[in-house]
PDB file of N, CA, C and O in Angstrom:
ATOM      1  N   MET A   1       0.707  -1.478  -0.063  1.00  0.00           N
ATOM      2  CA  MET A   1       0.068  -0.123   0.159  1.00  0.00           C
ATOM      3  C   MET A   1       0.940   1.343  -0.122  1.00  0.00           C
ATOM      4  O   MET A   1       1.894   1.578   0.620  1.00  0.00           O
ATOM      5  N   SER A   2       0.602   2.272  -1.161  1.00  0.00           N
ATOM      6  CA  SER A   2       1.485   3.320  -1.047  1.00  0.00           C
ATOM      7  C   SER A   2       1.146   4.338   0.353  1.00  0.00           C
ATOM      8  O   SER A   2       0.235   4.224   1.173  1.00  0.00           O
ATOM      9  N   ALA A   3       1.963   5.093   0.291  1.00  0.00           N
ATOM     10  CA  ALA A   3       1.441   6.557   1.029  1.00  0.00           C
ATOM     11  C   ALA A   3       0.033   7.063   1.230  1.00  0.00           C
ATOM     12  O   ALA A   3      -0.718   7.043   2.205  1.00  0.00           O
ATOM     13  N   LYS A   4      -0.121   7.654  -0.357  1.00  0.00           N
ATOM     14  CA  LYS A   4      -1.068   8.026  -0.440  1.00  0.00           C
ATOM     15  C   LYS A   4      -2.423   6.979  -0.443  1.00  0.00           C
ATOM     16  O   LYS A   4      -3.407   7.512   0.071  1.00  0.00           O
ATOM     17  N   GLU A   5      -2.544   6.221  -0.709  1.00  0.00           N
ATOM     18  CA  GLU A   5      -3.330   4.888  -0.482  1.00  0.00           C
ATOM     19  C   GLU A   5      -4.001   4.615   0.772  1.00  0.00           C
ATOM     20  O   GLU A   5      -5.151   4.208   0.938  1.00  0.00           O
ATOM     21  N   LEU A   6      -2.694   5.031   2.038  1.00  0.00           N
ATOM     22  CA  LEU A   6      -2.688   4.622   3.306  1.00  0.00           C
ATOM     23  C   LEU A   6      -3.921   5.840   4.042  1.00  0.00           C
ATOM     24  O   LEU A   6      -4.893   5.577   4.750  1.00  0.00           O
ATOM     25  N   VAL A   7      -3.447   7.144   3.576  1.00  0.00           N
ATOM     26  CA  VAL A   7      -3.954   8.474   4.081  1.00  0.00           C
ATOM     27  C   VAL A   7      -5.343   8.346   3.686  1.00  0.00           C
ATOM     28  O   VAL A   7      -6.281   8.580   4.448  1.00  0.00           O
ATOM     29  N   GLU A   8      -5.492   7.862   2.130  1.00  0.00           N
ATOM     30  CA  GLU A   8      -6.894   7.775   1.843  1.00  0.00           C
ATOM     31  C   GLU A   8      -7.807   6.938   2.287  1.00  0.00           C
ATOM     32  O   GLU A   8      -9.020   7.144   2.275  1.00  0.00           O
ATOM     33  N   TYR A   9      -7.123   5.753   2.782  1.00  0.00           N
ATOM     34  CA  TYR A   9      -7.780   4.778   3.505  1.00  0.00           C
ATOM     35  C   TYR A   9      -8.227   5.460   5.141  1.00  0.00           C
ATOM     36  O   TYR A   9      -9.422   5.697   5.322  1.00  0.00           O
ATOM     37  N   VAL A  10      -7.384   5.704   6.103  1.00  0.00           N
ATOM     38  CA  VAL A  10      -7.486   5.992   7.230  1.00  0.00           C
ATOM     39  C   VAL A  10      -8.668   7.493   7.256  1.00  0.00           C
ATOM     40  O   VAL A  10      -9.738   7.406   7.858  1.00  0.00           O
ATOM     41  N   ALA A  11      -8.278   8.705   6.567  1.00  0.00           N
ATOM     42  CA  ALA A  11      -9.180   9.648   6.247  1.00  0.00           C
ATOM     43  C   ALA A  11     -10.461   8.982   6.234  1.00  0.00           C
ATOM     44  O   ALA A  11     -11.157   9.044   7.247  1.00  0.00           O
ATOM     45  N   LYS A  12     -10.916   8.269   5.080  1.00  0.00           N
ATOM     46  CA  LYS A  12     -12.177   7.864   5.076  1.00  0.00           C
ATOM     47  C   LYS A  12     -12.862   7.267   5.662  1.00  0.00           C
ATOM     48  O   LYS A  12     -14.082   7.302   5.503  1.00  0.00           O
ATOM     49  N   SER A  13     -12.072   6.317   6.781  1.00  0.00           N
ATOM     50  CA  SER A  13     -12.661   5.819   8.116  1.00  0.00           C
ATOM     51  C   SER A  13     -12.854   6.710   9.223  1.00  0.00           C
ATOM     52  O   SER A  13     -13.370   6.372  10.288  1.00  0.00           O
ATOM     53  N   LEU A  14     -12.460   7.768   8.970  1.00  0.00           N
ATOM     54  CA  LEU A  14     -12.454   8.940  10.049  1.00  0.00           C
ATOM     55  C   LEU A  14     -13.811   9.710  10.143  1.00  0.00           C
ATOM     56  O   LEU A  14     -14.439  10.099  11.127  1.00  0.00           O
ATOM     57  N   VAL A  15     -14.088   9.814   8.656  1.00  0.00           N
ATOM     58  CA  VAL A  15     -14.887  11.123   8.444  1.00  0.00           C
ATOM     59  C   VAL A  15     -16.845  11.048   8.027  1.00  0.00           C
ATOM     60  O   VAL A  15     -17.165  10.052   7.379  1.00  0.00           O
ATOM     61  N   ASP A  16     -17.426  11.547   8.211  1.00  0.00           N
ATOM     62  CA  ASP A  16     -18.346  11.157   8.360  1.00  0.00           C
ATOM     63  C   ASP A  16     -19.101  11.376   6.741  1.00  0.00           C
ATOM     64  O   ASP A  16     -20.127  10.740   6.502  1.00  0.00           O
ATOM     65  N   ASP A  17     -18.506  12.320   5.672  1.00  0.00           N
ATOM     66  CA  ASP A  17     -18.373  12.420   4.503  1.00  0.00           C
ATOM     67  C   ASP A  17     -17.093  11.764   3.466  1.00  0.00           C
ATOM     68  O   ASP A  17     -16.225  12.342   2.811  1.00  0.00           O
ATOM     69  N   PRO A  18     -17.359  10.544   3.618  1.00  0.00           N
ATOM     70  CA  PRO A  18     -15.901  10.144   2.837  1.00  0.00           C
ATOM     71  C   PRO A  18     -15.697  10.403   1.285  1.00  0.00           C
ATOM     72  O   PRO A  18     -14.667  10.185   0.646  1.00  0.00           O
ATOM     73  N   GLU A  19     -16.905  10.919   0.812  1.00  0.00           N
ATOM     74  CA  GLU A  19     -16.933  11.385  -0.671  1.00  0.00           C
ATOM     75  C   GLU A  19     -16.073  12.487  -1.152  1.00  0.00           C
ATOM     76  O   GLU A  19     -15.555  12.604  -2.262  1.00  0.00           O
ATOM     77  N   ALA A  20     -15.994  13.425   0.064  1.00  0.00           N
ATOM     78  CA  ALA A  20     -15.310  14.477   0.143  1.00  0.00           C
ATOM     79  C   ALA A  20     -13.730  14.602   0.226  1.00  0.00           C
ATOM     80  O   ALA A  20     -12.934  15.541   0.240  1.00  0.00           O
ATOM     81  N   VAL A  21     -13.658  13.380   0.268  1.00  0.00           N
ATOM     82  CA  VAL A  21     -12.138  13.371   0.969  1.00  0.00           C
ATOM     83  C   VAL A  21     -11.385  13.077  -0.226  1.00  0.00           C
ATOM     84  O   VAL A  21     -11.713  12.172  -0.994  1.00  0.00           O
ATOM     85  N   LYS A  22     -10.218  13.945  -0.429  1.00  0.00           N
ATOM     86  CA  LYS A  22      -9.174  14.141  -1.766  1.00  0.00           C
ATOM     87  C   LYS A  22      -7.731  14.171  -1.518  1.00  0.00           C
ATOM     88  O   LYS A  22      -7.179  15.077  -0.895  1.00  0.00           O
ATOM     89  N   VAL A  23      -7.112  13.118  -2.042  1.00  0.00           N
ATOM     90  CA  VAL A  23      -5.678  12.997  -1.606  1.00  0.00           C
ATOM     91  C   VAL A  23      -4.887  13.636  -2.826  1.00  0.00           C
ATOM     92  O   VAL A  23      -5.198  13.239  -3.949  1.00  0.00           O
ATOM     93  N   THR A  24      -4.157  14.336  -2.733  1.00  0.00           N
ATOM     94  CA  THR A  24      -3.249  14.373  -4.117  1.00  0.00           C
ATOM     95  C   THR A  24      -1.779  14.453  -3.555  1.00  0.00           C
ATOM     96  O   THR A  24      -1.581  15.204  -2.600  1.00  0.00           O
ATOM     97  N   GLU A  25      -0.892  13.837  -4.006  1.00  0.00           N
ATOM     98  CA  GLU A  25       0.590  14.033  -4.302  1.00  0.00           C
ATOM     99  C   GLU A  25       1.161  14.750  -5.050  1.00  0.00           C
ATOM    100  O   GLU A  25       0.900  14.840  -6.250  1.00  0.00           O
ATOM    101  N   VAL A  26       2.402  15.641  -4.199  1.00  0.00           N
ATOM    102  CA  VAL A  26       3.071  16.680  -5.152  1.00  0.00           C
ATOM    103  C   VAL A  26       4.743  16.352  -4.741  1.00  0.00           C
ATOM    104  O   VAL A  26       5.124  16.295  -3.572  1.00  0.00           O
ATOM    105  N   GLU A  27       5.464  16.193  -5.693  1.00  0.00           N
ATOM    106  CA  GLU A  27       6.774  15.898  -5.465  1.00  0.00           C
ATOM    107  C   GLU A  27       7.486  17.217  -5.187  1.00  0.00           C
ATOM    108  O   GLU A  27       7.212  18.175  -5.910  1.00  0.00           O
ATOM    109  N   ASP A  28       8.592  17.384  -3.965  1.00  0.00           N
ATOM    110  CA  ASP A  28       8.840  18.475  -3.481  1.00  0.00           C
ATOM    111  C   ASP A  28      10.698  18.414  -3.802  1.00  0.00           C
ATOM    112  O   ASP A  28      11.316  17.387  -4.083  1.00  0.00           O
ATOM    113  N   GLU A  29      11.175  19.536  -3.687  1.00  0.00           N
ATOM    114  CA  GLU A  29      13.002  18.907  -3.587  1.00  0.00           C
ATOM    115  C   GLU A  29      12.930  17.891  -2.379  1.00  0.00           C
ATOM    116  O   GLU A  29      13.577  16.862  -2.574  1.00  0.00           O
ATOM    117  N   GLU A  30      12.262  17.977  -1.158  1.00  0.00           N
ATOM    118  CA  GLU A  30      12.629  17.690  -0.243  1.00  0.00           C
ATOM    119  C   GLU A  30      11.976  16.304  -0.065  1.00  0.00           C
ATOM    120  O   GLU A  30      12.162  15.719   1.002  1.00  0.00           O
ATOM    121  N   GLY A  31      11.267  15.768  -0.974  1.00  0.00           N
ATOM    122  CA  GLY A  31      10.403  14.500  -0.955  1.00  0.00           C
ATOM    123  C   GLY A  31       9.435  14.460  -1.550  1.00  0.00           C
ATOM    124  O   GLY A  31       9.541  14.801  -2.728  1.00  0.00           O
ATOM    125  N   THR A  32       8.242  14.098  -1.125  1.00  0.00           N
ATOM    126  CA  THR A  32       6.894  13.783  -1.316  1.00  0.00           C
ATOM    127  C   THR A  32       5.886  14.525  -0.395  1.00  0.00           C
ATOM    128  O   THR A  32       5.819  14.081   0.751  1.00  0.00           O
ATOM    129  N   VAL A  33       5.191  15.451  -0.666  1.00  0.00           N
ATOM    130  CA  VAL A  33       3.841  16.074   0.119  1.00  0.00           C
ATOM    131  C   VAL A  33       2.769  15.463  -0.415  1.00  0.00           C
ATOM    132  O   VAL A  33       2.468  15.384  -1.606  1.00  0.00           O
ATOM    133  N   ILE A  34       2.065  14.925   0.759  1.00  0.00           N
ATOM    134  CA  ILE A  34       0.381  14.503   0.479  1.00  0.00           C
ATOM    135  C   ILE A  34      -0.256  15.566   0.974  1.00  0.00           C
ATOM    136  O   ILE A  34       0.020  16.120   2.038  1.00  0.00           O
ATOM    137  N   GLU A  35      -0.993  15.825   0.322  1.00  0.00           N
ATOM    138  CA  GLU A  35      -2.224  16.968   0.428  1.00  0.00           C
ATOM    139  C   GLU A  35      -3.550  16.155   1.180  1.00  0.00           C
ATOM    140  O   GLU A  35      -3.812  15.124   0.561  1.00  0.00           O
ATOM    141  N   LEU A  36      -4.039  16.279   1.832  1.00  0.00           N
ATOM    142  CA  LEU A  36      -5.342  15.641   2.223  1.00  0.00           C
ATOM    143  C   LEU A  36      -6.615  16.850   2.752  1.00  0.00           C
ATOM    144  O   LEU A  36      -6.689  17.591   3.732  1.00  0.00           O
ATOM    145  N   HIS A  37      -7.483  16.611   1.606  1.00  0.00           N
ATOM    146  CA  HIS A  37      -8.767  17.770   1.906  1.00  0.00           C
ATOM    147  C   HIS A  37      -9.394  16.971   2.131  1.00  0.00           C
ATOM    148  O   HIS A  37      -9.425  15.843   1.638  1.00  0.00           O
ATOM    149  N   VAL A  38     -10.174  17.555   3.142  1.00  0.00           N
ATOM    150  CA  VAL A  38     -11.645  16.671   3.720  1.00  0.00           C
ATOM    151  C   VAL A  38     -12.734  18.179   4.004  1.00  0.00           C
ATOM    152  O   VAL A  38     -12.456  19.365   4.181  1.00  0.00           O
ATOM    153  N   ALA A  39     -13.988  17.451   3.940  1.00  0.00           N
ATOM    154  CA  ALA A  39     -15.330  18.711   4.196  1.00  0.00           C
ATOM    155  C   ALA A  39     -14.789  19.592   5.647  1.00  0.00           C
ATOM    156  O   ALA A  39     -14.291  19.012   6.611  1.00  0.00           O
ATOM    157  N   GLU A  40     -14.929  20.576   5.598  1.00  0.00           N
ATOM    158  CA  GLU A  40     -14.878  21.214   6.635  1.00  0.00           C
ATOM    159  C   GLU A  40     -15.342  21.141   8.291  1.00  0.00           C
ATOM    160  O   GLU A  40     -14.919  21.627   9.340  1.00  0.00           O
ATOM    161  N   ASP A  41     -16.231  20.428   7.971  1.00  0.00           N
ATOM    162  CA  ASP A  41     -17.183  19.585   9.492  1.00  0.00           C
ATOM    163  C   ASP A  41     -16.524  18.783   9.732  1.00  0.00           C
ATOM    164  O   ASP A  41     -16.536  18.624  10.953  1.00  0.00           O
ATOM    165  N   ASP A  42     -15.472  17.669   8.937  1.00  0.00           N
ATOM    166  CA  ASP A  42     -14.915  16.410   9.418  1.00  0.00           C
ATOM    167  C   ASP A  42     -13.450  16.927   9.665  1.00  0.00           C
ATOM    168  O   ASP A  42     -12.707  16.039  10.084  1.00  0.00           O
ATOM    169  N   MET A  43     -12.829  18.234   9.492  1.00  0.00           N
ATOM    170  CA  MET A  43     -11.495  18.623   9.780  1.00  0.00           C
ATOM    171  C   MET A  43     -11.326  18.251  11.297  1.00  0.00           C
ATOM    172  O   MET A  43     -10.158  17.933  11.521  1.00  0.00           O
ATOM    173  N   GLY A  44     -11.923  18.207  12.120  1.00  0.00           N
ATOM    174  CA  GLY A  44     -11.685  18.241  13.786  1.00  0.00           C
ATOM    175  C   GLY A  44     -11.256  16.815  13.992  1.00  0.00           C
ATOM    176  O   GLY A  44     -10.391  16.496  14.808  1.00  0.00           O
ATOM    177  N   LYS A  45     -12.065  15.754  13.015  1.00  0.00           N
ATOM    178  CA  LYS A  45     -12.046  14.382  13.162  1.00  0.00           C
ATOM    179  C   LYS A  45     -10.753  13.859  12.711  1.00  0.00           C
ATOM    180  O   LYS A  45     -10.172  12.982  13.351  1.00  0.00           O
ATOM    181  N   VAL A  46     -10.269  14.381  11.599  1.00  0.00           N
ATOM    182  CA  VAL A  46      -8.902  14.120  11.054  1.00  0.00           C
ATOM    183  C   VAL A  46      -7.709  14.745  11.789  1.00  0.00           C
ATOM    184  O   VAL A  46      -6.601  14.244  11.597  1.00  0.00           O
ATOM    185  N   ILE A  47      -7.856  15.964  12.747  1.00  0.00           N
ATOM    186  CA  ILE A  47      -6.963  16.332  13.284  1.00  0.00           C
ATOM    187  C   ILE A  47      -7.007  15.977  14.731  1.00  0.00           C
ATOM    188  O   ILE A  47      -5.993  16.122  15.414  1.00  0.00           O
ATOM    189  N   GLY A  48      -8.282  15.452  15.322  1.00  0.00           N
ATOM    190  CA  GLY A  48      -8.385  14.826  16.438  1.00  0.00           C
ATOM    191  C   GLY A  48      -8.101  15.765  17.710  1.00  0.00           C
ATOM    192  O   GLY A  48      -7.679  16.882  17.409  1.00  0.00           O
ATOM    193  N   ARG A  49      -8.227  15.558  18.796  1.00  0.00           N
ATOM    194  CA  ARG A  49      -7.833  16.293  19.958  1.00  0.00           C
ATOM    195  C   ARG A  49      -6.489  16.993  20.242  1.00  0.00           C
ATOM    196  O   ARG A  49      -5.555  16.198  20.342  1.00  0.00           O
ATOM    197  N   ASN A  50      -6.253  17.954  20.356  1.00  0.00           N
ATOM    198  CA  ASN A  50      -4.598  18.175  20.391  1.00  0.00           C
ATOM    199  C   ASN A  50      -3.531  18.016  19.242  1.00  0.00           C
ATOM    200  O   ASN A  50      -2.307  18.143  19.233  1.00  0.00           O
ATOM    201  N   GLY A  51      -4.570  17.651  18.161  1.00  0.00           N
ATOM    202  CA  GLY A  51      -3.500  16.920  16.749  1.00  0.00           C
ATOM    203  C   GLY A  51      -3.182  15.402  16.882  1.00  0.00           C
ATOM    204  O   GLY A  51      -2.506  14.765  16.074  1.00  0.00           O
ATOM    205  N   SER A  52      -3.789  14.883  18.066  1.00  0.00           N
ATOM    206  CA  SER A  52      -3.082  13.499  18.158  1.00  0.00           C
ATOM    207  C   SER A  52      -3.714  12.500  16.932  1.00  0.00           C
ATOM    208  O   SER A  52      -3.055  11.569  16.470  1.00  0.00           O
ATOM    209  N   VAL A  53      -4.859  12.777  16.551  1.00  0.00           N
ATOM    210  CA  VAL A  53      -4.924  11.834  15.237  1.00  0.00           C
ATOM    211  C   VAL A  53      -4.124  11.979  13.864  1.00  0.00           C
ATOM    212  O   VAL A  53      -3.948  11.148  12.972  1.00  0.00           O
ATOM    213  N   ALA A  54      -3.745  13.146  13.968  1.00  0.00           N
ATOM    214  CA  ALA A  54      -2.599  14.328  12.927  1.00  0.00           C
ATOM    215  C   ALA A  54      -1.263  13.509  13.384  1.00  0.00           C
ATOM    216  O   ALA A  54      -0.436  13.026  12.610  1.00  0.00           O
ATOM    217  N   LYS A  55      -1.238  13.471  14.472  1.00  0.00           N
ATOM    218  CA  LYS A  55       0.193  13.090  14.649  1.00  0.00           C
ATOM    219  C   LYS A  55       0.524  11.660  14.620  1.00  0.00           C
ATOM    220  O   LYS A  55       1.668  11.222  14.746  1.00  0.00           O
ATOM    221  N   ALA A  56      -0.700  10.842  14.419  1.00  0.00           N
ATOM    222  CA  ALA A  56      -0.337   9.475  14.066  1.00  0.00           C
ATOM    223  C   ALA A  56      -0.218   9.089  12.712  1.00  0.00           C
ATOM    224  O   ALA A  56       0.562   8.255  12.251  1.00  0.00           O
ATOM    225  N   LEU A  57      -1.089   9.791  12.093  1.00  0.00           N
ATOM    226  CA  LEU A  57      -1.221   9.726  10.689  1.00  0.00           C
ATOM    227  C   LEU A  57       0.231   9.733  10.182  1.00  0.00           C
ATOM    228  O   LEU A  57       0.808   8.804   9.617  1.00  0.00           O
ATOM    229  N   ARG A  58       0.705  10.916  10.477  1.00  0.00           N
ATOM    230  CA  ARG A  58       2.026  11.488  10.289  1.00  0.00           C
ATOM    231  C   ARG A  58       3.376  10.548  10.508  1.00  0.00           C
ATOM    232  O   ARG A  58       4.359  10.382   9.787  1.00  0.00           O
ATOM    233  N   THR A  59       2.975   9.937  11.953  1.00  0.00           N
ATOM    234  CA  THR A  59       4.121   8.777  11.977  1.00  0.00           C
ATOM    235  C   THR A  59       4.016   7.583  11.160  1.00  0.00           C
ATOM    236  O   THR A  59       4.994   7.096  10.592  1.00  0.00           O
ATOM    237  N   LEU A  60       2.571   6.993  11.075  1.00  0.00           N
ATOM    238  CA  LEU A  60       2.574   5.796   9.968  1.00  0.00           C
ATOM    239  C   LEU A  60       3.386   6.271   9.078  1.00  0.00           C
ATOM    240  O   LEU A  60       4.511   5.782   8.979  1.00  0.00           O
ATOM    241  N   LEU A  61       2.954   7.373   8.215  1.00  0.00           N
ATOM    242  CA  LEU A  61       3.392   8.071   6.852  1.00  0.00           C
ATOM    243  C   LEU A  61       5.290   7.885   6.993  1.00  0.00           C
ATOM    244  O   LEU A  61       6.011   7.467   6.087  1.00  0.00           O
ATOM    245  N   LYS A  62       5.776   8.350   8.445  1.00  0.00           N
ATOM    246  CA  LYS A  62       7.178   8.065   8.132  1.00  0.00           C
ATOM    247  C   LYS A  62       7.654   6.866   8.211  1.00  0.00           C
ATOM    248  O   LYS A  62       8.802   6.514   7.938  1.00  0.00           O
ATOM    249  N   VAL A  63       6.547   6.049   8.685  1.00  0.00           N
ATOM    250  CA  VAL A  63       7.338   4.463   9.072  1.00  0.00           C
ATOM    251  C   VAL A  63       7.165   3.758   7.477  1.00  0.00           C
ATOM    252  O   VAL A  63       8.040   2.999   7.060  1.00  0.00           O
ATOM    253  N   THR A  64       5.985   4.086   6.671  1.00  0.00           N
ATOM    254  CA  THR A  64       5.857   3.673   5.328  1.00  0.00           C
ATOM    255  C   THR A  64       6.998   4.219   4.232  1.00  0.00           C
ATOM    256  O   THR A  64       7.397   3.641   3.221  1.00  0.00           O
ATOM    257  N   ALA A  65       7.390   5.526   4.764  1.00  0.00           N
ATOM    258  CA  ALA A  65       8.272   6.137   3.872  1.00  0.00           C
ATOM    259  C   ALA A  65       9.786   5.997   3.978  1.00  0.00           C
ATOM    260  O   ALA A  65      10.618   6.380   3.156  1.00  0.00           O
ATOM    261  N   ALA A  66      10.057   5.183   5.504  1.00  0.00           N
ATOM    262  CA  ALA A  66      11.372   4.843   5.688  1.00  0.00           C
ATOM    263  C   ALA A  66      11.508   3.297   4.734  1.00  0.00           C
ATOM    264  O   ALA A  66      12.593   2.953   4.265  1.00  0.00           O
ATOM    265  N   ARG A  67      10.280   2.500   4.557  1.00  0.00           N
ATOM    266  CA  ARG A  67      10.600   1.756   3.897  1.00  0.00           C
ATOM    267  C   ARG A  67      10.830   1.917   2.698  1.00  0.00           C
ATOM    268  O   ARG A  67      11.422   0.986   2.152  1.00  0.00           O
ATOM    269  N   GLU A  68      10.536   2.882   2.019  1.00  0.00           N
ATOM    270  CA  GLU A  68      10.488   2.836   1.021  1.00  0.00           C
ATOM    271  C   GLU A  68      12.000   3.497   0.338  1.00  0.00           C
ATOM    272  O   GLU A  68      12.453   3.412  -0.803  1.00  0.00           O
ATOM    273  N   GLY A  69      12.503   4.139   1.512  1.00  0.00           N
ATOM    274  CA  GLY A  69      13.791   4.963   1.806  1.00  0.00           C
ATOM    275  C   GLY A  69      13.512   6.311   0.835  1.00  0.00           C
ATOM    276  O   GLY A  69      14.298   6.622  -0.060  1.00  0.00           O
ATOM    277  N   SER A  70      12.104   7.180   1.176  1.00  0.00           N
ATOM    278  CA  SER A  70      11.934   8.221   0.758  1.00  0.00           C
ATOM    279  C   SER A  70      11.426   9.143   1.892  1.00  0.00           C
ATOM    280  O   SER A  70      11.191   8.712   3.021  1.00  0.00           O
ATOM    281  N   SER A  71      11.294  10.225   1.587  1.00  0.00           N
ATOM    282  CA  SER A  71      10.680  11.354   2.819  1.00  0.00           C
ATOM    283  C   SER A  71       9.237  11.913   2.314  1.00  0.00           C
ATOM    284  O   SER A  71       8.912  12.138   1.148  1.00  0.00           O
ATOM    285  N   VAL A  72       8.526  12.063   3.388  1.00  0.00           N
ATOM    286  CA  VAL A  72       7.165  11.922   3.444  1.00  0.00           C
ATOM    287  C   VAL A  72       6.453  13.042   3.941  1.00  0.00           C
ATOM    288  O   VAL A  72       6.489  12.928   5.166  1.00  0.00           O
ATOM    289  N   GLN A  73       5.779  14.140   3.609  1.00  0.00           N
ATOM    290  CA  GLN A  73       5.070  15.125   4.481  1.00  0.00           C
ATOM    291  C   GLN A  73       3.880  15.129   4.437  1.00  0.00           C
ATOM    292  O   GLN A  73       3.409  15.297   3.312  1.00  0.00           O
ATOM    293  N   LEU A  74       2.980  14.969   5.498  1.00  0.00           N
ATOM    294  CA  LEU A  74       1.118  15.140   5.282  1.00  0.00           C
ATOM    295  C   LEU A  74       0.782  16.779   5.612  1.00  0.00           C
ATOM    296  O   LEU A  74       1.302  17.347   6.573  1.00  0.00           O
ATOM    297  N   GLU A  75      -0.149  17.446   4.692  1.00  0.00           N
ATOM    298  CA  GLU A  75      -0.674  18.736   4.754  1.00  0.00           C
ATOM    299  C   GLU A  75      -1.940  18.420   4.925  1.00  0.00           C
ATOM    300  O   GLU A  75      -2.492  17.618   4.171  1.00  0.00           O
ATOM    301  N   ILE A  76      -2.639  19.075   6.057  1.00  0.00           N
ATOM    302  CA  ILE A  76      -4.095  18.906   6.272  1.00  0.00           C
ATOM    303  C   ILE A  76      -4.658  20.403   5.496  1.00  0.00           C
ATOM    304  O   ILE A  76      -4.419  21.589   5.721  1.00  0.00           O
ATOM    305  N   ILE A  77      -5.291  19.875   4.750  1.00  0.00           N
ATOM    306  CA  ILE A  77      -5.918  21.325   3.994  1.00  0.00           C
ATOM    307  C   ILE A  77      -7.726  21.266   4.308  1.00  0.00           C
ATOM    308  O   ILE A  77      -8.455  22.166   3.891  1.00  0.00           O
TER     309      ILE A  77
END
């Protein structure tokens, strides 16, 4: 499973409106940036209390990227 697919799967599992989830992958000088777009009402569910869900998702991405030998960053928009 690629990093993009992982973010999309987890985000769709968390939100009330999975149709509004959009994940894009952008190549940068420092590596890959994954942009996660969700409905405004679902933003709190993706970020979590004190950013706990976002931190966990970023940790999963770091592990996935380390296996592939690349660098991945997550931006929640």
